[in-house]
Every structure is written in C-alpha cells, then in structure tokens.
C-alpha positions as CSV (number, residue, x, y, z in Angstrom):
1,M,0.0,0.0,0.0
2,G,2.8,2.4,0.9
3,T,4.5,1.8,-2.4
4,R,1.3,2.5,-4.3
5,N,0.7,5.7,-2.4
6,G,4.3,6.8,-3.1
7,A,3.9,6.1,-6.8
8,R,0.6,8.1,-6.9
9,K,2.3,11.0,-5.1
10,T,5.2,10.9,-7.6
11,R,2.9,10.9,-10.6
12,W,0.8,13.7,-9.1
13,L,4.0,15.8,-8.5
14,G,5.1,15.1,-12.1
15,W,1.7,16.3,-13.5
16,A,1.8,19.4,-11.2
17,L,5.3,20.3,-12.4
18,T,4.4,19.8,-16.0
19,A,1.2,22.0,-15.6
20,A,3.2,24.7,-13.9
21,A,5.9,24.7,-16.6
22,T,3.2,24.9,-19.3
23,M,1.6,27.9,-17.6
24,V,4.9,29.7,-17.3
25,L,5.7,29.1,-21.0
26,A,2.2,30.3,-22.0
27,H,2.6,33.5,-20.0
28,A,6.1,34.2,-21.5
29,A,4.7,33.7,-25.0
30,S,1.9,36.2,-24.2
31,I,4.2,39.1,-23.4
32,P,4.2,41.4,-26.5
33,G,7.6,41.6,-28.1
34,E,9.3,39.7,-25.2
35,N,10.4,36.8,-27.3
36,V,10.5,38.3,-30.8
37,P,14.0,37.8,-32.2
38,R,15.8,40.9,-33.4
39,Q,16.6,39.1,-36.7
40,N,12.9,39.3,-37.7
41,F,13.7,42.8,-39.0
42,T,16.7,41.7,-41.1
43,N,14.8,42.2,-44.3
44,V,13.9,45.7,-43.3
45,E,17.5,46.5,-42.5
46,S,19.0,45.1,-45.7
47,G,16.6,47.1,-47.7
48,L,18.0,50.4,-46.4
49,A,20.9,52.0,-48.2
50,N,22.9,53.5,-45.4
51,A,23.1,54.5,-41.7
52,G,21.1,57.6,-42.4
53,D,18.2,55.6,-43.7
54,L,18.4,53.3,-40.7
55,L,18.3,56.3,-38.3
56,Q,15.2,57.7,-40.1
57,A,13.4,54.4,-40.0
58,A,14.3,54.0,-36.3
59,E,13.0,57.5,-35.6
60,E,9.7,56.6,-37.3
61,A,9.5,53.4,-35.2
62,S,10.1,55.4,-32.0
63,L,7.4,57.8,-32.8
64,Q,5.0,54.8,-33.1
65,A,6.4,53.6,-29.7
66,D,7.8,50.5,-31.5
67,Y,11.0,50.5,-29.5
68,H,11.8,46.9,-30.2
69,R,12.0,47.6,-33.9
70,A,13.8,50.9,-33.3
71,V,16.5,49.0,-31.3
72,S,16.9,46.5,-34.1
73,L,17.4,49.2,-36.7
74,L,19.8,51.2,-34.5
75,E,21.8,48.1,-33.7
76,H,22.4,47.7,-37.4
77,A,23.4,51.3,-37.7
78,V,26.0,50.8,-34.9
79,R,27.3,47.8,-36.7
80,V,27.7,49.9,-39.9
81,A,29.5,52.7,-38.0
82,P,30.4,51.6,-34.5
83,E,32.5,54.7,-33.7
84,V,29.8,57.3,-34.3
85,S,28.7,58.8,-30.9
86,E,25.3,59.8,-32.2
87,Y,24.3,56.3,-33.2
88,R,25.3,55.0,-29.7
89,L,23.3,57.7,-28.1
90,R,20.2,56.9,-30.0
91,L,20.6,53.2,-29.4
92,G,21.0,53.8,-25.7
93,I,17.8,55.9,-25.5
94,A,15.9,53.3,-27.5
95,Y,17.0,50.5,-25.1
96,E,15.9,52.7,-22.2
97,R,12.4,53.3,-23.7
98,E,12.1,49.6,-24.4
99,A,13.0,48.8,-20.8
100,E,10.2,51.0,-19.5
101,S,7.6,48.6,-20.8
102,A,9.5,45.3,-20.5
103,S,8.6,42.6,-18.0
104,F,12.3,42.0,-17.2
105,P,14.1,45.4,-17.9
106,A,17.4,44.7,-16.2
107,H,19.3,43.5,-19.3
108,L,17.9,46.3,-21.4
109,V,18.9,48.9,-18.8
110,R,22.5,47.5,-18.9
111,K,22.5,47.8,-22.7
112,A,21.2,51.3,-22.5
113,R,24.0,52.3,-20.0
114,R,26.7,50.5,-22.1
115,N,25.8,52.4,-25.3
116,L,25.4,55.8,-23.5
117,E,28.7,55.4,-21.9
118,R,30.3,54.4,-25.2
119,A,28.7,57.6,-26.7
120,V,30.5,59.7,-24.1
121,V,33.8,57.9,-24.6
122,L,33.6,58.7,-28.3
123,E,32.5,62.2,-27.7
124,P,33.4,63.4,-24.1
125,K,31.3,66.5,-24.4
126,N,28.2,64.7,-25.6
127,A,25.7,66.4,-23.2
128,D,22.8,64.3,-24.4
129,A,24.5,61.1,-23.5
130,I,25.6,62.4,-20.1
131,A,22.0,63.6,-19.4
132,G,20.8,60.2,-20.5
133,L,23.1,58.4,-18.1
134,A,21.9,60.7,-15.3
135,E,18.3,60.0,-16.2
136,L,18.9,56.3,-15.9
137,S,20.0,56.9,-12.4
138,Y,17.4,59.3,-11.0
139,L,14.3,58.0,-12.8
140,P,12.6,54.8,-11.6
141,A,12.6,51.5,-13.4
142,G,9.3,50.1,-12.3
143,V,8.7,51.5,-8.7
144,C,12.2,52.0,-7.4
145,F,14.8,54.7,-8.1
146,G,18.4,54.1,-9.3
147,N,21.7,55.2,-7.9
148,L,20.9,58.8,-6.8
149,D,24.5,59.6,-5.8
150,E,25.7,58.6,-9.2
151,A,23.0,60.8,-10.7
152,A,24.3,63.8,-8.7
153,M,27.9,63.2,-10.0
154,L,26.7,63.0,-13.6
155,L,24.7,66.2,-13.2
156,D,27.8,67.9,-11.9
157,R,29.5,66.9,-15.2
158,L,26.5,68.1,-17.2
159,E,26.6,71.5,-15.4
160,Q,29.9,72.2,-17.3
161,L,28.2,71.5,-20.7
162,D,24.5,72.4,-20.3
163,P,23.7,74.3,-17.1
164,A,20.0,74.7,-17.9
165,R,19.5,70.9,-18.4
166,A,21.6,70.2,-15.3
167,E,19.3,72.4,-13.2
168,V,16.2,70.6,-14.5
169,G,17.9,67.3,-13.7
170,R,18.7,68.4,-10.1
171,A,15.1,69.4,-9.5
172,K,14.0,65.9,-10.5
173,L,16.8,64.4,-8.5
174,E,15.7,66.3,-5.4
175,N,12.2,65.0,-5.8
176,A,13.5,61.5,-6.1
177,R,15.6,61.9,-2.9
178,Q,12.6,63.2,-1.0
179,E,10.4,60.3,-2.1
180,A,13.2,57.8,-1.4
181,R,13.3,59.0,2.3
182,S,9.6,58.2,2.8
183,G,8.5,55.2,4.7
184,E,6.1,54.1,2.0
185,Y,8.9,54.1,-0.5
186,K,11.2,52.0,1.8
187,V,8.4,49.4,2.2
188,R,7.7,49.4,-1.5
189,C,11.3,48.9,-2.6
190,G,13.1,47.4,0.3
191,A,16.8,48.0,1.0
192,V,18.1,47.6,-2.6
193,S,16.2,48.0,-5.8
194,M,17.2,46.4,-9.1
195,R,18.1,49.8,-10.5
196,Q,20.3,50.5,-7.6
197,W,22.1,47.2,-8.0
198,I,22.7,47.8,-11.7
199,G,23.9,51.3,-10.8
200,R,26.5,50.0,-8.4
201,Q,27.8,47.5,-11.0
202,Y,28.6,50.5,-13.3
203,S,29.6,53.1,-10.7
204,A,33.3,52.8,-11.5
205,S,32.8,53.2,-15.3
206,A,30.3,56.0,-14.7
207,R,32.9,57.9,-12.7
208,Q,35.4,57.5,-15.6
209,V,32.8,58.8,-18.0
210,A,31.8,61.7,-15.9
211,F,35.3,62.8,-15.0
212,P,37.9,61.5,-17.5
213,A,41.5,61.3,-16.4
214,G,43.1,64.7,-16.0
215,E,39.8,66.5,-15.5
216,K,38.3,67.8,-12.3
C-alpha cells in the first residue's frame, strides 16, 4: 500500500510540475515583443541603403512607440558605423524606452548604459549622452529609483556643458531623494532595488565617463 501511495504522489507531482511549466511558458509567450527575435527585422535593415536611412526608420518606429524595432534598426546602424557617438546615443535611448515597458528590464537597462557610456567615450562633451546616463540613475525602473549619488555626479559633469538641463535634472533628483526617504517608498522597494544594484555595478565606469583622467 505504501509503495502504491508513493507512486501516486510521484505521478501527481510530475503532473503538477508539467502543468506549472506549461503555464509559465504560455505566460512568457503572451508578453508582446518579449520573445520576438531581433533578426525578424533583417529584411527591413537590408533594404535600407545606409546608416542615415536606418536612423530615419528608427525615428519613425520610435514615434510609433515600437522601440523593439527601433532598437533593431539602431543596432544595425551601430554595426555599420560603431565609432559614431550619435548612433550609440540613440541606441541607448531606444533601449531605455524599451526597458520602460519590458517585464524584465534589467538587461535592457544594462545595454542602455553601455551604449550611452560608449557615446561619451567617443564624444566626451556629448551632453545628451551624459544627461541620458543621469536620467537612468534618477528616474525609476518600475517602482524604485536608481543610484541617486551617481546621478548627482553625472549632473555635476552636465553642469559644465549644459547648465539649464543640469538644473532641471537636479530638481528631478531632489524630488526623487525626498520620495526615497519616505516610509512608503522603503516598504515598497526594500533595501536595494534592481536599478540601484545595476547602478553599483557600473559606478566605476560612470565615474570615468563623468570625469575623464586629468579633468576635475
């Protein structure tokens, strides 16, 4: 009797695990754009003559909030001309916009940061890229803020290039700091948010971007 009961429990557990796995896969398949491979847009990319055409198509996709397609087009533009700061900037922004509506945004945020940082390396006075990096730090991904100390550092750098934009950024940063001190926020986000964790992983590279060697 004990053996039969054990066999029934084993079969039941197997059925339960199979059903659970099926539900997870079905849910993943239902997320719009979550599992759409980038190469679906290869035919679109190959039909465009140059990076300028790719940028225009990406801008049109962004205006329609189709950031998945915009990222694909801009990735191709970066492959065509990897050392152009403007292309890296636009790709970073597209990744950030795609992350805002993604179910699992962490890897998209990392890619956004990587491209924005590369844009600054290629063009150290690229105020748009520095402002984009700061925005990734002081705006929330989901319900939690990023690394607010890093945002302040980047805004100090932006002050040297675009004081008006830096002032706007500081106002948003101060609002974020006030909310982050609230009890409701601490309950909602806990000790460490995903955005803060990502920010810490990139803190060293962000310092190098904000204040290159030899600059104060």
